[in-house]
C-alpha positions in Angstrom: 0.5 32.9 19.4 2.9 34.8 17.2 4.8 37.9 18.5 7.1 40.6 17.2 9.0 41.7 20.3 12.5 42.9 19.7 15.2 41.7 22.1 18.4 43.4 23.2 19.9 41.4 26.1 20.2 37.6 25.9 20.8 35.1 28.7 22.8 32.0 27.9 22.3 28.9 30.1 23.6 25.4 29.6 23.9 21.9 31.0 27.6 21.7 32.0 28.0 17.9 31.5 26.2 17.7 28.1 28.1 16.5 25.0 29.3 19.4 22.8 28.3 21.9 25.4 31.5 24.1 25.0 31.2 24.1 21.2 27.5 25.0 21.2 27.7 27.6 23.9 30.7 29.3 22.2 28.9 29.3 18.9 25.7 30.8 20.4 27.7 33.4 22.3 29.4 34.6 19.2 26.3 34.5 17.1 24.4 36.6 19.6 27.2 39.2 19.8 27.4 39.4 16.0 23.7 40.2 16.0 24.3 43.2 18.2 23.0 41.8 21.5 24.4 42.1 24.9 25.0 38.5 26.2 25.1 37.5 29.9 26.2 34.0 30.6 25.1 31.9 33.6 28.0 31.7 36.0 28.6 28.0 35.8 28.8 28.1 32.0 31.5 30.8 31.8 34.4 28.2 31.6 32.8 26.7 28.4 32.9 30.0 26.4 36.1 29.7 24.4 38.4 32.7 23.8 36.3 35.2 25.8 35.6 36.5 29.3 31.8 37.1 29.1 29.6 39.1 31.3 28.0 36.6 33.8 25.5 36.2 36.6 23.3 33.9 38.6 20.0 32.7 37.3 18.2 35.4 39.3 20.6 38.1 38.0 19.9 36.8 34.5 16.2 37.2 35.1 16.6 40.7 36.2 18.9 41.9 33.4 17.9 39.9 30.3 15.0 40.0 27.7 15.1 36.3 26.9 17.1 33.2 27.6 18.7 30.5 25.4 18.9 27.2 27.3 21.2 24.5 25.9 20.8 20.9 27.0 17.6 18.8 27.4 14.1 19.2 28.8 15.4 18.8 32.3 17.8 21.7 31.9 15.0 23.9 30.5 12.7 22.9 33.4 15.2 23.9 36.0 15.9 27.2 34.3 12.2 28.0 33.8 11.4 27.4 37.5 14.0 30.0 38.4 13.1 32.5 35.7 9.3 32.4 36.0 9.1 35.4 38.4 10.9 37.6 35.8 8.5 36.8 32.9 11.3 36.3 30.4 10.7 33.8 27.5 13.0 30.8 26.9 14.3 29.1 23.7 15.5 25.5 24.0 18.5 24.1 22.1 18.6 20.4 22.2 21.9 18.5 22.8 20.4 15.2 23.9 17.5 13.1 22.6 14.6 14.8 21.0 12.8 16.9 23.6 9.3 18.1 24.0 10.5 21.5 25.2 14.0 22.0 23.7 13.1 21.8 20.0 16.0 23.5 18.1 18.9 21.4 16.9 22.4 22.8 17.0 22.5 22.6 13.2 19.6 25.0 13.0 20.8 27.5 15.6 21.9 30.3 13.3 18.7 30.3 11.2 16.3 30.1 14.1 18.2 32.8 16.1 17.8 35.2 13.2 14.1 34.4 13.0 13.6 35.1 16.7 15.6 38.3 16.6 13.5 39.5 13.6 10.2 38.6 15.5 9.4 35.5 13.5 8.5 32.9 16.1 5.5 31.6 18.0 5.1 31.9 21.7 3.4 29.5 24.2 2.5 30.1 27.8 2.5 27.0 29.9 1.1 27.1 33.4 2.9 25.7 36.4 1.7 24.2 39.7 2.5 25.3 43.2 2.5 22.8 46.1 2.1 23.8 49.7 2.6 21.6 52.7 0.3 22.8 55.5 1.1 21.6 59.0 -1.0 22.7 62.0 -2.5 25.5 60.0 0.8 26.9 58.7 2.5 26.6 55.3 5.9 24.9 56.1 7.0 24.2 52.6 6.3 25.6 49.1 7.7 24.5 45.8 6.7 24.9 42.1 6.5 22.3 39.3 6.4 22.7 35.6 5.9 18.9 35.0 4.4 17.4 38.1 3.9 17.3 41.8 4.3 13.7 43.1 3.4 12.4 46.5 5.0 9.0 47.0 5.7 6.5 49.7 9.1 6.6 51.3 8.7 3.4 53.2 9.7 0.5 50.9 7.5 -2.1 52.7 4.1 -0.5 52.7 1.7 1.5 50.6 0.2 4.9 51.7 -3.5 5.7 51.9 -4.1 9.0 50.2 -7.3 11.0 50.5 -7.9 13.4 47.5 -10.2 16.4 47.4 -10.9 18.7 44.4 -12.0 22.2 45.5 -12.7 20.8 48.9 -15.0 18.2 47.5 -14.1 14.6 48.3 -12.8 12.7 45.2 -11.5 9.4 46.6 -9.4 7.4 49.0 -6.7 5.2 47.5 -4.1 2.8 48.7 -1.1 3.1 46.4 2.5 3.9 46.0 1.6 7.5 45.5 -0.2 10.1 43.3 1.0 12.2 40.4 -0.6 15.6 39.9 0.5 16.8 36.5 0.3 19.9 34.2 -0.4 19.4 30.5 3.4 19.9 30.0 4.1 17.0 32.4 1.4 14.7 30.8 4.1 13.3 28.5 6.4 12.6 31.5 5.9 10.5 34.7 2.1 10.7 34.4 2.2 9.0 31.0 4.1 6.0 32.5 1.3 5.8 35.2 -1.3 5.4 32.4 -2.4 9.1 32.3 -3.6 10.8 29.1 -1.5 13.1 26.9 -2.8 16.6 27.0 -2.3 19.3 24.5 0.3 21.6 26.2 -1.8 24.8 26.3 -4.9 23.2 27.8 -6.1 24.5 31.2 -6.3 21.1 32.9 -4.6 19.0 35.6 -4.1 15.2 35.5 -4.3 13.1 38.7 -2.7 9.7 38.1 -2.3 7.1 40.8 1.0 5.2 41.1 0.5 1.4 41.3 -2.9 1.6 43.0 -4.1 -1.4 45.1 -7.5 -1.2 43.4 -7.5 -1.6 39.6 -10.6 0.5 39.3 -8.6 3.5 40.5 -7.9 5.3 37.3 -6.4 8.7 36.2 -8.7 11.7 36.1 -8.5 15.1 34.5 -9.8 18.2 36.3 -10.0 21.9 35.4 -6.8 23.9 35.5 -8.2 26.3 38.1 -8.9 23.4 40.5 -7.3 23.2 44.0 -6.2 19.6 44.7 -6.1 18.7 48.3 -4.2 15.6 49.5 -4.2 14.2 53.0 -3.4 10.8 54.5 -5.3 8.1 56.5 -3.5 6.9 59.7 -0.9 4.1 59.2 1.5 2.3 61.6 4.3 2.4 59.1 3.6 5.8 57.4 6.3 7.3 55.3 5.7 9.8 52.4 7.5 12.5 50.5 6.6 15.3 48.1 8.6 15.8 44.9 8.2 18.7 42.5 10.0 18.2 39.2 12.6 16.0 41.0 13.0 18.6 43.8 12.3 16.6 47.1 10.7 18.1 50.2 11.5 17.0 53.7 9.6 14.0 54.9 5.9 14.5 55.3 4.0 14.0 58.6 0.8 11.9 58.8 -1.3 15.0 59.6 0.0 17.2 56.8 -2.3 18.7 54.2 -0.9 19.3 50.7 -2.6 21.8 48.5 -1.7 21.9 44.8 -3.0 24.7 42.5 -2.1 26.8 39.5 0.5 29.5 40.1 -0.3 33.0 39.0 2.6 33.3 36.5 3.2 30.9 33.6 6.5 30.3 31.9 7.0 31.4 28.3 8.4 29.3 25.5 9.5 30.6 22.1 9.3 28.1 19.1 10.3 28.3 15.5 7.3 29.1 13.3 7.2 25.5 12.1 6.9 24.0 15.6 4.5 21.1 15.6 3.7 19.4 19.0 2.1 16.5 17.3 5.1 15.9 15.0 7.2 15.6 18.2 4.7 13.2 19.7 4.9 11.0 16.6 8.7 11.0 16.7 9.1 10.5 20.5 6.4 7.7 20.8 7.0 6.1 17.4 3.5 6.7 16.2 2.4 6.1 12.6 5.7 4.4 11.7 6.0 4.1 8.0 3.0 6.3 7.3 3.2 9.6 5.5 0.2 12.0 5.4 
């Protein structure tokens, strides 16, 4: 959707070990100041701002004090920032310093033009839903984490598979022996789930992908369920059981054989701002080398 919200306070976040990070952050900082904005820099990025001592804060402080955030780095940097900023409902703009990203879609060369467009209300906004995973042990929630891309349950014992029992809205789906199971959002359908044979989903769909990792039975295939579904995962007994839960590369403590994992949509989405010419399918073609040599 297109919006016309005016912004007054900008957050600036970056990946500290990215190439050209100091140059890009300094340019952005100066551009935002020249446009009359108050700029608050994430604490770890302050050393990269040349010739200035900017106002700074933690990610939570940025969320409380800013109207929007500019994230410099790659998709992983934006994912980490988004998980922290979701409670504050502030939109994110991604500036890409690495390979072409699905989420960070502005190149450093286009920063000035696109910033002016955003500040004048010329942009499109997407809301992407995120997943919450809860580990329930003896009737109590002992761990909770969110994921923008995917929740992955995988074996931690290198010598044996795990046997996963999956339910959708408390209705039995299947039992599978495998290396694990990926539960993915549409945003994550182009990440780990894709390598496991899952489908690519348009990013604003209300749907969840379940993709098994190296299943023992070749008939065990990925499945797509509704975005409001509650996915339940439990385990069958095993002498050498070992499993772990990972949410966007954030690992939980080891799981117990009697644990129940519930995965469902979180109440708040994260918000992305794109230049008006943003085209998800164009990014797909470029990333996956589709239609090489063909011009529509």
